[in-house]
C-alpha positions as CSV (number, residue, x, y, z in Angstrom):
1,M,86.9,117.0,73.4
2,P,87.3,120.2,75.5
3,A,90.6,120.2,77.5
4,V,88.8,120.4,80.9
5,L,86.8,117.3,80.1
6,A,89.9,115.5,78.9
7,Q,91.6,116.2,82.2
8,F,88.7,114.6,84.1
9,A,88.8,111.6,81.8
10,A,92.5,111.2,82.4
11,V,92.1,111.3,86.2
12,D,89.2,108.9,86.2
13,N,91.2,106.3,84.1
14,T,88.1,105.4,82.2
15,V,87.2,105.5,78.5
16,V,85.0,108.5,77.8
17,L,81.8,107.3,76.1
18,P,80.3,109.1,73.2
19,G,78.5,112.1,74.6
20,Y,81.2,112.5,77.3
21,L,79.0,110.7,79.9
22,K,81.9,109.9,82.3
23,A,83.5,113.3,81.9
24,D,80.1,114.9,82.5
25,A,79.8,112.8,85.7
26,A,83.1,114.1,86.9
27,V,82.0,117.7,86.4
28,Y,78.8,117.1,88.4
29,Y,80.8,115.3,91.1
30,T,83.3,118.1,91.4
31,F,80.5,120.7,91.5
32,G,78.8,118.6,94.2
33,M,81.9,118.7,96.3
34,V,82.1,122.5,96.0
35,M,78.5,122.8,97.0
36,L,78.9,120.4,99.9
37,R,81.9,122.4,101.1
38,Q,79.7,125.6,100.9
39,Q,76.9,123.8,102.8
40,K,74.5,124.1,99.9
41,F,73.2,120.6,100.5
42,R,70.1,120.7,98.1
43,T,72.3,121.7,95.2
44,A,75.0,119.2,96.2
45,E,72.4,116.4,96.4
46,Y,71.2,117.3,92.9
47,A,74.8,117.3,91.5
48,F,75.7,114.0,93.1
49,G,72.5,112.5,91.9
50,K,73.3,113.5,88.3
51,A,76.9,112.2,88.7
52,V,75.5,108.8,89.8
53,E,73.0,108.8,86.9
54,L,75.8,109.4,84.4
55,N,78.3,107.0,86.0
56,A,76.8,104.5,88.4
57,S,80.1,102.8,89.1
58,H,81.6,105.8,90.8
59,V,81.4,104.9,94.5
60,A,82.4,108.3,95.8
61,S,79.4,109.9,94.0
62,H,77.0,107.5,95.8
63,F,78.6,108.1,99.1
64,N,78.6,111.9,98.8
65,H,75.0,111.8,97.5
66,A,74.1,110.0,100.7
67,V,76.0,112.6,102.8
68,A,74.2,115.5,101.1
69,L,70.8,113.8,101.7
70,I,71.6,113.2,105.4
71,E,72.8,116.8,105.8
72,L,69.7,118.1,104.0
73,V,67.4,116.1,106.3
74,L,69.3,117.1,109.5
75,R,69.2,120.8,108.7
76,T,65.6,121.0,107.4
77,T,62.9,121.9,109.9
78,D,59.9,121.4,107.7
79,A,59.3,117.8,106.6
80,G,57.5,119.1,103.4
81,Q,60.8,120.6,102.2
82,V,62.5,117.2,102.0
83,K,61.9,115.2,98.8
């Protein structure tokens, strides 16, 4: 396992499944947080969605996915741009 993924697994206190699903979810979550901070809400929404898909038990991923969706809707002027 790469050292970076091992660090995420250690922080999350979970067993990393074969294929590194939980560690991958942590990477997507962290990337989503960076994108949220940079106000790139569409990219953040995608990243949090992948994090939820890979680790459905991570509550913060669900919460921040909702935050990104709300920000995306509030800042979009054309209804056709929102999924």
